[in-house]
C-alpha positions as CSV (number, residue, x, y, z in Angstrom):
1,M,47.8,24.5,31.3
2,S,46.4,26.8,28.7
3,R,49.3,26.0,26.4
4,L,48.7,22.2,26.8
5,M,45.1,22.8,25.9
6,L,46.0,24.7,22.8
7,V,48.5,21.9,21.7
8,A,45.7,19.3,22.3
9,R,43.2,21.3,20.3
10,T,45.7,21.8,17.5
11,L,46.5,18.1,17.4
12,A,42.8,17.1,17.3
13,A,42.2,19.6,14.5
14,L,45.1,18.2,12.5
15,L,43.9,14.6,13.0
16,F,40.3,15.6,11.9
17,V,41.6,17.3,8.8
18,S,43.8,14.3,8.0
19,L,40.9,11.9,8.3
20,A,38.7,14.1,6.2
21,V,41.4,14.4,3.4
22,H,42.3,10.7,3.2
23,A,38.9,9.1,4.1
24,T,36.7,7.9,1.2
25,P,33.2,6.4,1.6
26,A,33.2,3.0,3.0
27,G,31.1,1.7,0.1
28,A,33.7,2.9,-2.4
29,Q,36.6,1.3,-0.5
30,S,34.7,-2.1,-0.2
31,F,33.9,-1.9,-4.0
32,D,37.5,-1.4,-4.9
33,D,38.6,-4.1,-2.6
34,W,36.2,-6.7,-3.8
35,V,36.8,-6.0,-7.5
36,K,40.6,-6.4,-6.8
37,K,39.7,-9.8,-5.1
38,L,38.0,-11.0,-8.4
39,A,41.6,-11.2,-9.8
40,S,42.8,-13.3,-6.8
41,D,44.6,-16.6,-7.4
42,N,42.4,-18.1,-4.6
43,F,39.0,-19.3,-5.8
44,S,37.5,-18.9,-2.4
45,E,38.3,-15.3,-2.5
46,K,37.0,-14.8,-6.0
47,L,33.7,-16.6,-4.9
48,E,33.3,-14.3,-2.0
49,A,34.2,-11.2,-4.1
50,A,31.6,-12.1,-6.7
51,E,28.9,-12.7,-4.1
52,K,29.7,-9.5,-2.2
53,L,29.7,-7.4,-5.3
54,G,26.2,-8.6,-6.0
55,D,25.1,-7.8,-2.5
56,L,26.5,-4.2,-2.7
57,G,24.0,-3.2,-5.4
58,D,26.6,-1.1,-7.2
59,G,26.1,-1.2,-11.0
60,R,29.7,-0.5,-11.6
61,A,30.4,-4.2,-10.8
62,V,28.5,-5.5,-13.8
63,P,31.4,-5.0,-16.5
64,A,33.8,-6.7,-14.1
65,L,31.5,-9.6,-13.4
66,K,30.6,-10.1,-17.1
67,A,34.3,-9.9,-18.1
68,L,35.2,-12.6,-15.5
69,S,32.4,-14.9,-16.7
70,D,33.4,-14.3,-20.3
71,G,37.1,-15.0,-19.7
72,Q,38.0,-11.3,-20.4
73,L,39.2,-10.3,-16.9
74,Y,43.0,-10.0,-16.3
75,V,45.2,-9.3,-13.4
76,R,48.2,-7.0,-13.6
77,K,51.3,-8.7,-12.2
78,A,52.8,-5.6,-10.8
79,D,50.0,-4.6,-8.3
80,G,47.3,-7.3,-8.6
81,A,44.7,-4.9,-10.1
82,A,41.9,-6.3,-12.0
83,L,41.7,-5.3,-15.8
84,I,39.0,-5.8,-18.3
85,A,40.3,-6.7,-21.8
86,D,38.6,-5.2,-24.9
87,G,40.5,-6.5,-27.9
88,D,44.1,-5.4,-27.3
89,R,43.1,-2.7,-25.0
90,F,42.6,-2.8,-21.2
91,F,40.5,-1.0,-18.8
92,D,40.6,-0.8,-15.0
93,A,37.9,-2.9,-13.7
94,A,37.1,-0.8,-10.7
95,S,37.2,2.8,-12.2
96,G,36.7,2.0,-15.8
97,K,39.7,4.1,-16.7
98,G,41.3,3.2,-20.0
99,L,44.8,2.0,-19.8
100,G,45.5,1.4,-23.5
101,T,47.6,-1.7,-24.7
102,L,49.8,-3.5,-22.2
103,P,52.6,-5.9,-22.9
104,A,51.4,-9.6,-22.8
105,D,54.0,-10.5,-20.1
106,D,52.5,-7.8,-17.6
107,V,49.1,-9.4,-17.3
108,D,47.6,-12.9,-16.7
109,K,44.1,-14.1,-17.5
110,V,42.0,-14.7,-14.4
111,R,40.8,-18.4,-14.2
112,V,37.1,-19.2,-13.8
113,N,35.2,-22.4,-13.0
114,N,31.6,-23.5,-13.2
115,R,30.8,-22.8,-9.6
116,L,32.1,-19.4,-9.9
117,R,30.1,-18.8,-13.0
118,G,26.9,-19.7,-11.1
119,V,27.7,-17.1,-8.4
120,I,28.5,-14.5,-11.0
121,A,25.1,-15.2,-12.7
122,A,23.4,-14.8,-9.4
123,S,25.2,-11.5,-8.6
124,L,24.5,-10.2,-12.2
125,S,20.8,-10.9,-11.6
126,K,20.8,-9.0,-8.4
127,L,22.8,-6.0,-9.8
128,S,20.4,-5.9,-12.9
129,L,17.6,-5.0,-10.4
130,F,19.2,-1.5,-10.2
131,S,19.8,-1.0,-14.0
132,T,18.8,2.2,-15.6
133,D,17.1,0.1,-18.4
134,R,13.5,-0.8,-17.5
135,A,13.5,-4.1,-19.6
136,T,16.7,-5.2,-17.8
137,R,15.2,-4.6,-14.3
138,L,11.9,-6.4,-15.3
139,A,13.9,-9.4,-16.6
140,A,16.0,-9.4,-13.4
141,A,13.0,-9.2,-11.1
142,K,11.4,-12.2,-12.9
143,A,14.6,-14.2,-13.0
144,A,15.1,-13.7,-9.2
145,F,12.1,-16.0,-8.7
146,A,14.4,-19.0,-9.7
147,N,17.0,-18.1,-7.0
148,P,15.0,-17.6,-3.8
149,T,17.9,-17.1,-1.4
150,P,18.1,-14.8,1.6
151,E,20.8,-12.7,-0.4
152,T,18.3,-12.4,-3.3
153,A,15.6,-11.4,-0.9
154,A,17.7,-8.6,0.5
155,A,18.6,-7.3,-3.0
156,L,14.8,-7.4,-3.9
157,E,13.9,-5.4,-0.7
158,R,16.5,-2.8,-1.6
159,A,15.1,-2.7,-5.2
160,L,11.5,-2.4,-3.9
161,K,12.3,0.8,-2.2
162,S,13.8,2.6,-5.2
163,E,11.6,1.0,-8.0
164,K,8.9,3.3,-9.5
165,D,7.7,1.3,-12.5
166,P,4.4,-0.6,-11.5
167,E,5.0,-3.7,-13.7
168,V,8.7,-4.0,-12.3
169,L,7.3,-3.5,-8.8
170,A,4.8,-6.3,-9.2
171,A,7.5,-8.7,-10.4
172,I,9.8,-7.7,-7.5
173,R,7.0,-8.3,-5.0
174,F,6.3,-11.7,-6.7
175,S,9.9,-12.8,-6.5
176,L,10.3,-11.5,-3.0
177,A,7.3,-13.5,-1.8
178,A,8.8,-16.6,-3.4
179,A,12.1,-15.9,-1.5
180,Q,10.3,-15.5,1.9
181,V,8.4,-18.7,1.6
182,N,11.0,-21.0,3.0
183,A,12.7,-18.6,5.5
184,G,11.8,-16.1,8.2
185,P,9.1,-15.8,10.8
186,V,6.1,-18.0,10.4
187,A,3.7,-15.1,10.0
188,D,5.8,-13.6,7.2
189,R,5.9,-17.1,5.4
190,V,2.3,-17.4,5.7
191,K,1.8,-14.0,4.3
192,A,4.1,-14.6,1.3
193,I,2.2,-17.9,0.5
194,E,-1.1,-16.1,0.6
195,A,0.4,-13.5,-1.9
196,L,1.6,-16.2,-4.2
197,A,-1.9,-18.0,-4.1
198,G,-3.3,-15.2,-6.3
199,T,-1.3,-16.2,-9.4
200,A,-1.7,-19.3,-11.5
201,D,2.0,-19.6,-12.5
202,P,3.1,-23.2,-12.8
203,Q,6.4,-22.3,-11.1
204,V,4.5,-21.0,-8.1
205,R,2.7,-24.3,-7.9
206,N,5.9,-26.3,-8.0
207,L,7.4,-24.0,-5.2
208,L,4.3,-24.4,-3.0
209,A,4.2,-28.1,-3.6
210,S,7.9,-28.3,-2.3
211,V,6.7,-26.3,0.8
212,R,3.8,-28.7,1.5
213,N,5.9,-31.8,1.1
214,N,8.4,-30.4,3.7
215,K,7.1,-32.1,6.9
216,D,9.5,-30.1,9.1
217,A,7.6,-26.9,8.2
218,P,5.3,-25.3,10.8
219,P,1.6,-26.5,10.7
220,E,0.5,-22.9,9.8
221,V,2.8,-22.9,6.8
222,L,1.7,-26.3,5.6
223,K,-2.0,-25.3,5.9
224,A,-1.4,-22.1,4.0
225,A,0.5,-24.0,1.3
226,E,-2.3,-26.5,0.9
227,T,-4.9,-23.8,0.7
228,A,-2.9,-21.9,-1.7
229,L,-2.3,-25.0,-3.9
230,S,-6.1,-25.7,-4.0
231,S,-6.7,-22.2,-5.3
232,I,-3.9,-22.5,-7.9
233,E,-5.2,-25.7,-9.2
234,R,-8.7,-24.2,-9.7
235,Q,-7.2,-21.3,-11.5
236,L,-5.0,-23.6,-13.7
237,A,-8.0,-25.7,-14.6
238,L,-9.9,-22.6,-15.7
239,I,-6.9,-21.3,-17.6
240,G,-6.6,-24.8,-19.3
241,L,-10.2,-24.5,-20.4
242,V,-9.7,-21.1,-21.8
243,E,-6.5,-22.1,-23.6
244,N,-8.3,-25.1,-25.2
245,V,-11.2,-22.9,-26.4
246,F,-8.7,-20.4,-27.8
247,Q,-6.8,-23.1,-29.5
248,G,-10.0,-24.5,-30.8
249,I,-10.9,-21.2,-32.2
250,S,-7.6,-20.9,-33.8
251,L,-8.0,-24.5,-35.4
252,G,-11.5,-23.6,-36.4
253,S,-10.4,-20.4,-38.2
254,V,-7.8,-22.4,-40.1
255,L,-10.5,-24.8,-41.1
256,L,-12.8,-21.9,-42.0
257,L,-10.1,-20.4,-44.3
258,A,-9.7,-23.8,-45.9
259,A,-13.4,-24.5,-46.2
260,V,-15.2,-21.3,-47.1
261,G,-14.2,-21.4,-50.7
262,L,-15.1,-25.1,-51.0
263,A,-18.5,-24.3,-49.4
264,I,-19.2,-21.8,-52.2
265,T,-18.2,-23.9,-55.2
266,F,-19.8,-27.1,-53.8
267,G,-22.9,-25.2,-52.9
268,V,-23.4,-23.5,-56.3
269,M,-22.2,-26.2,-58.7
270,G,-22.3,-29.4,-56.6
271,V,-18.8,-30.3,-57.7
272,I,-16.6,-32.4,-55.4
273,N,-13.4,-30.5,-56.0
274,M,-10.5,-32.7,-54.9
275,A,-8.0,-30.1,-56.1
276,H,-9.3,-27.5,-53.6
277,G,-6.3,-28.3,-51.3
278,E,-4.0,-27.5,-54.2
279,M,-5.5,-24.1,-54.5
280,I,-4.5,-23.6,-51.0
281,M,-1.0,-24.8,-51.8
282,L,-0.7,-22.4,-54.7
283,G,-1.6,-19.5,-52.4
284,A,1.1,-20.5,-50.0
285,Y,3.7,-20.8,-52.7
286,T,2.6,-17.4,-54.0
287,A,3.4,-16.0,-50.6
288,Y,6.8,-17.6,-50.7
289,T,7.5,-16.2,-54.2
290,V,6.3,-12.7,-53.2
291,Q,8.6,-12.8,-50.1
292,L,11.6,-13.5,-52.3
293,V,10.7,-10.7,-54.7
294,C,10.1,-8.2,-52.0
295,R,13.5,-9.1,-50.3
296,A,15.2,-8.5,-53.6
297,L,13.4,-5.1,-54.6
298,L,12.1,-3.5,-51.5
299,P,14.0,-1.6,-48.8
300,K,14.7,-3.7,-45.7
301,E,12.2,-1.7,-43.5
302,L,9.4,-2.5,-46.1
303,V,10.0,-6.2,-46.6
304,G,7.6,-7.0,-43.7
305,F,4.7,-5.8,-46.0
306,Y,5.2,-8.8,-48.3
307,L,2.4,-10.6,-46.6
308,V,-0.1,-7.8,-47.3
309,I,1.0,-7.8,-51.0
310,S,0.7,-11.6,-51.1
311,L,-3.0,-11.7,-50.3
312,P,-4.4,-10.1,-53.5
313,V,-1.7,-11.8,-55.7
314,A,-2.5,-15.2,-54.2
315,F,-6.2,-14.5,-54.9
316,L,-5.5,-13.7,-58.4
317,V,-3.2,-16.7,-59.0
318,S,-5.4,-19.4,-57.4
319,G,-8.7,-17.7,-58.8
320,A,-7.2,-17.8,-62.4
321,V,-6.2,-21.5,-62.0
322,G,-9.7,-22.2,-60.7
323,V,-11.4,-20.4,-63.7
324,L,-9.2,-22.4,-66.1
325,L,-10.0,-25.6,-64.3
326,E,-13.7,-24.9,-64.6
327,R,-13.6,-23.8,-68.2
328,G,-11.3,-26.5,-69.3
329,V,-12.4,-29.6,-67.4
330,I,-15.3,-29.3,-65.0
331,R,-17.9,-27.6,-67.2
332,F,-17.9,-30.8,-69.4
333,L,-18.7,-33.0,-66.3
334,Y,-21.7,-31.3,-64.6
335,G,-24.1,-33.8,-63.3
336,R,-21.5,-36.5,-63.1
337,P,-20.1,-36.2,-59.6
338,L,-17.9,-39.3,-59.7
339,E,-16.2,-38.1,-62.8
340,T,-15.7,-34.7,-61.4
341,M,-14.1,-36.1,-58.3
342,L,-11.7,-38.3,-60.3
343,A,-10.8,-35.5,-62.7
344,T,-10.1,-33.0,-60.0
345,W,-8.1,-35.6,-58.0
346,G,-6.0,-36.3,-61.1
347,I,-5.6,-32.4,-61.5
348,S,-4.4,-32.1,-57.9
349,L,-1.6,-34.6,-58.5
350,V,-0.6,-32.7,-61.7
351,L,-0.4,-29.4,-59.7
352,Q,1.5,-31.0,-56.9
353,Q,4.1,-32.4,-59.4
354,A,4.3,-29.1,-61.2
355,V,5.1,-27.3,-57.9
356,R,7.8,-30.0,-57.1
357,S,9.3,-29.4,-60.6
358,I,9.4,-25.5,-60.1
359,F,10.2,-25.3,-56.5
360,D,11.6,-28.8,-55.7
361,A,10.1,-31.0,-53.0
362,Q,11.8,-29.4,-50.0
363,N,9.7,-27.5,-47.5
364,K,9.8,-23.7,-47.9
365,E,9.7,-21.3,-45.1
366,V,7.6,-18.0,-45.3
367,A,8.9,-16.0,-42.4
368,N,6.6,-14.0,-40.1
369,P,6.8,-10.2,-40.4
370,D,7.9,-8.4,-37.4
371,W,4.5,-7.4,-36.6
372,M,3.3,-10.9,-36.5
373,T,6.3,-12.3,-34.5
374,G,6.0,-13.2,-30.9
375,G,2.9,-12.8,-28.6
376,F,1.9,-12.0,-25.0
377,D,1.3,-13.9,-21.8
378,L,-2.4,-13.4,-21.3
379,M,-2.6,-15.2,-17.9
380,G,-0.6,-17.7,-15.9
381,G,1.4,-19.2,-18.8
382,F,-1.4,-18.9,-21.4
383,F,0.7,-17.6,-24.3
384,V,-1.3,-15.9,-27.2
385,S,0.9,-15.7,-30.4
386,W,0.4,-12.7,-32.8
387,N,0.3,-14.9,-35.9
388,R,-2.5,-17.0,-34.6
389,L,-4.5,-13.9,-33.5
390,Y,-4.1,-12.2,-36.8
391,I,-5.3,-15.3,-38.6
392,I,-8.4,-15.5,-36.4
393,V,-9.2,-11.7,-37.1
394,F,-8.4,-12.2,-40.8
395,C,-10.8,-15.2,-41.2
396,F,-13.7,-13.3,-39.6
397,L,-13.0,-10.2,-41.9
398,M,-12.9,-12.5,-45.0
399,L,-16.1,-14.1,-43.9
400,G,-17.7,-10.7,-43.5
401,V,-16.5,-9.5,-46.9
402,M,-18.0,-12.7,-48.4
403,A,-21.4,-12.2,-46.7
404,L,-21.4,-8.7,-48.1
405,V,-20.6,-9.9,-51.6
406,L,-23.3,-12.5,-51.5
407,R,-26.0,-10.3,-50.0
408,R,-25.2,-6.8,-51.4
409,T,-23.9,-7.3,-55.0
410,S,-25.5,-8.4,-58.2
411,F,-23.0,-11.1,-58.6
412,G,-24.1,-12.5,-55.2
413,L,-27.7,-12.4,-56.2
414,H,-27.0,-14.3,-59.3
415,M,-25.0,-16.9,-57.4
416,R,-27.7,-17.4,-54.9
417,A,-30.3,-17.6,-57.8
418,V,-28.2,-20.2,-59.5
419,T,-27.8,-22.2,-56.3
420,Q,-31.5,-22.3,-55.6
421,N,-32.8,-23.1,-59.1
422,R,-30.4,-23.1,-62.1
423,D,-33.2,-23.6,-64.8
424,M,-35.2,-20.8,-63.5
425,A,-32.2,-18.5,-63.2
426,A,-31.3,-19.2,-66.8
427,A,-34.9,-18.4,-67.9
428,M,-34.5,-15.1,-66.2
429,G,-31.5,-14.2,-68.2
430,I,-28.8,-14.9,-65.7
431,P,-25.7,-16.3,-67.6
432,T,-25.3,-19.5,-65.5
433,A,-22.1,-20.6,-67.3
434,R,-20.3,-17.4,-66.4
435,V,-21.6,-17.6,-62.9
436,D,-20.2,-21.0,-62.6
437,A,-16.8,-20.0,-63.8
438,L,-16.7,-16.8,-61.5
439,T,-17.9,-18.7,-58.5
440,F,-15.3,-21.4,-59.1
441,G,-12.7,-18.7,-59.5
442,L,-13.9,-17.0,-56.3
443,G,-13.8,-20.2,-54.3
444,S,-10.2,-20.9,-55.5
445,G,-9.1,-17.4,-54.8
446,L,-10.4,-17.6,-51.3
447,A,-8.4,-20.9,-51.0
448,G,-5.3,-19.1,-52.3
449,M,-5.7,-16.4,-49.5
450,A,-6.1,-19.2,-47.0
451,G,-2.7,-20.6,-48.2
452,V,-1.2,-17.2,-47.5
453,A,-2.5,-17.3,-43.8
454,L,-1.5,-21.0,-43.4
455,S,2.0,-20.2,-44.5
456,Q,2.4,-18.3,-41.3
457,I,1.9,-21.2,-39.0
458,G,3.8,-23.9,-40.8
459,N,6.1,-24.7,-43.6
460,V,5.1,-24.6,-47.2
461,S,5.2,-27.9,-49.1
462,P,3.6,-29.6,-52.2
463,N,1.4,-31.7,-49.8
464,L,0.1,-28.6,-47.8
465,G,-3.4,-28.9,-49.3
466,Q,-3.9,-32.6,-48.5
467,I,-3.7,-31.8,-44.7
468,Y,-6.9,-29.7,-45.0
469,I,-8.9,-31.2,-47.8
470,V,-10.6,-33.8,-45.8
471,D,-11.4,-31.5,-42.8
472,S,-12.7,-28.9,-45.2
473,F,-15.2,-31.4,-46.7
474,L,-16.2,-32.4,-43.1
475,V,-16.8,-28.7,-42.2
476,V,-18.9,-28.1,-45.4
477,V,-21.1,-31.2,-44.9
478,F,-21.5,-30.6,-41.2
479,G,-22.4,-27.1,-41.5
480,G,-24.7,-27.3,-44.6
481,V,-23.6,-27.1,-48.2
482,G,-23.2,-23.5,-49.5
483,N,-24.1,-21.9,-46.2
484,L,-21.6,-19.4,-44.8
485,L,-23.1,-19.3,-41.4
486,G,-23.1,-23.1,-41.3
487,T,-19.5,-23.2,-42.3
488,L,-18.5,-20.7,-39.6
489,V,-20.5,-22.6,-36.9
490,A,-19.1,-26.0,-38.1
491,S,-15.5,-24.9,-38.3
492,L,-15.4,-23.4,-34.9
493,S,-17.4,-26.3,-33.4
494,L,-15.1,-28.9,-34.8
495,G,-12.0,-26.9,-33.8
496,I,-13.1,-26.5,-30.2
497,I,-14.2,-30.1,-29.9
498,N,-11.0,-31.4,-31.3
499,K,-8.9,-29.4,-28.8
500,I,-11.1,-30.4,-25.9
501,L,-10.9,-34.0,-26.7
502,E,-7.1,-34.2,-27.4
503,P,-6.0,-34.0,-23.7
504,F,-8.2,-36.9,-22.8
505,A,-8.2,-39.1,-26.0
506,G,-5.1,-37.9,-27.9
507,A,-5.0,-36.3,-31.3
508,V,-5.7,-39.3,-33.4
509,L,-8.5,-40.8,-31.4
510,G,-9.9,-37.2,-31.0
511,K,-10.2,-37.0,-34.8
512,V,-11.8,-40.5,-35.0
513,A,-14.3,-39.4,-32.4
514,V,-15.2,-36.3,-34.4
515,L,-15.5,-38.3,-37.6
516,V,-17.9,-40.8,-36.0
517,F,-19.9,-37.8,-34.6
518,I,-20.2,-36.3,-38.0
519,I,-21.3,-39.6,-39.5
520,L,-24.0,-40.1,-36.9
521,F,-25.0,-36.4,-37.2
522,I,-25.4,-36.7,-41.0
523,Q,-27.5,-39.8,-40.6
524,W,-30.0,-37.8,-38.4
525,R,-29.7,-34.4,-40.4
526,P,-28.5,-35.3,-44.0
527,R,-28.5,-31.5,-45.0
528,G,-26.2,-30.3,-42.1
529,L,-26.8,-27.7,-39.5
530,F,-28.1,-25.0,-41.9
531,A,-29.7,-26.5,-45.0
532,L,-30.3,-24.3,-48.1
533,K,-33.3,-24.6,-50.4
534,G,-32.2,-25.2,-53.9
535,R,-31.9,-27.6,-56.8
536,F,-29.9,-30.1,-54.8
537,V,-32.3,-30.2,-52.0
538,E,-35.2,-30.5,-54.3
539,S,-33.6,-33.4,-56.3
């Protein structure tokens, strides 16, 4: 009996050792099997394998799935093993081991169809949730919202347990709630809907609208969806208003950049300068030229600073042209506004044609530097672009510098004196002719800097200035001739009013409404919002 017991124990021990030696983790066995099935001739098996590999959450499956999607997965005829091709070399799809080159007769390419590609994309999305790269995990968590299946929900739940990054965690919870809306216990569905109600994402609104329209859903779910949609609609209305205001400020800053130089020249000299738009155009073409020079001469990492270099260069180029224009033409036409308007209009045509002859008539692109490219999502789909934000900041900085020049320098004092009473300023020894030339050069230089900024939000063309000249005069007249504060208030007001009216009346009717408003306003207040005391007022 004791001998039988000894034999039994020995056999049991041998069996245990055999199992311990030959057994491998179940997950590893399943992984190898599913990878091998990716190379099967049966599309049903490939579909099942691609789906299961996504459910396993094993990052080793990513290269095999990508290779299958890209047509780079092969099967070895001898044993049916899945191989990944990289040029003329092959790698084992399960282990990643390099196999070197193989004869073409030993392997066959694995076929793939559109349905299989869709399953692969879903699996790769789920596997990306476990990537070591934070950006990849975040993108996968956001992309999972568009595929709210039970399998996706299971992958999100697994990722939720291991994720540490707060932003990625928030994205996972958001997509998990979307996946739980249409399936599971009623209490969980209601809880998921309530979690989604806190966001104003339009995708969430569409998802909840589909839940509300599903008449087979439980009453509690329908009620929760209706309440959540009402909350989201209120948030979207508020975001729309904020977005319109921001777009209005953005448009107003563009108008301010275009009009501030005109406000100075018109206020001091009373000249209706129809060539002001061409000063803007010259600034934009200066930015384009500086960009080409910087690309040719500067190291690649410094090319993005071309925009900073363009600002003073554009100021000097447009300012010099403005001084030449004042000294060569306008100074002979003071006191004759109709002649100055016609003369400057003719000069504007000459400048446009000169630019066409030098640069040709095709639009030119001035690329955004890296630090002005892209933007950020402020709230619920409200995207703020860096170039617009920088232009807004730049316009306020430029306005501040101009206020300091006018209020804290002798040149500013002389300019204000000439504006208020030219004869008295001349009697006090102020060189009014030089003040006129420098003022015209200053206004033209500011227009050139505006052209640099405008080159970042559109193409550069010979007709660029014509887009802004009429709006610039509207801003100057509405705000008060020669008044910087009035120019600021008028430009921002017109920009915001335009953007608020556009959704209701359209862009064209909105501009017409603004023009009618300004005509009526000038009838009531001819000197604009902030009228200056000076020779034009007294006359």
